[in-house]
C-alpha positions in Angstrom: 109.8 78.2 96.2 109.2 79.5 92.7 106.1 81.5 92.4 104.2 82.3 89.2 101.6 85.0 88.9 99.0 84.3 86.2 95.9 86.1 84.9 93.1 84.0 86.4 90.4 82.5 84.3 87.3 81.1 86.0 88.9 77.8 86.9 92.1 79.2 88.5 90.2 81.9 90.2 87.7 79.3 91.6 90.6 77.3 93.0 92.1 80.3 94.8 88.7 81.3 96.2 88.0 77.8 97.5 91.4 77.8 99.2 91.2 81.1 100.9 87.4 81.7 101.3 85.8 78.3 101.0 83.0 79.1 98.5 83.7 79.8 94.8 80.1 80.5 93.8 80.9 83.8 92.1 84.2 83.0 90.4 82.8 82.4 86.9 80.6 85.5 86.9 83.5 87.7 88.2 86.0 86.3 85.7 83.6 86.8 82.8 82.5 90.3 83.8 83.8 93.3 81.8 86.3 95.5 83.6 87.4 92.8 86.1 90.9 91.4 86.7 92.2 88.6 89.0 95.7 87.3 89.5 96.6 84.1 91.2 100.1 83.2 92.6 101.0 79.6 92.2 103.7 77.5 93.8 103.9 74.5 91.5 100.2 74.1 90.8 98.9 75.2 94.2 97.3 78.6 94.7 99.3 80.5 97.4 98.0 84.0 96.9 95.5 86.1 94.9 94.3 89.6 94.2 91.5 91.1 92.3 90.2 94.4 91.0 87.6 96.0 88.8 87.0 99.3 87.0 84.3 101.4 88.7 82.4 103.6 86.2 81.7 107.1 87.5 78.8 109.3 86.9 81.0 111.9 85.1 81.9 109.4 82.4 85.3 108.5 83.7 86.3 105.3 85.4 88.3 104.5 88.5 90.3 101.3 88.9 89.7 99.7 92.4 
């Protein structure tokens, strides 16, 4: 098994969400939102894992990655 980890655009993120959750309705909005990041692990062309995160703005003007 050779895995690749790629930054996920809306299409790749939607494929991962469909595989693991079943509904990809928010993939395009999440992928296009500022401060978001998603990575998808592929085995050949098949999503086998994913993770996501975002930057959470704080009231004191700083930000906290989540």
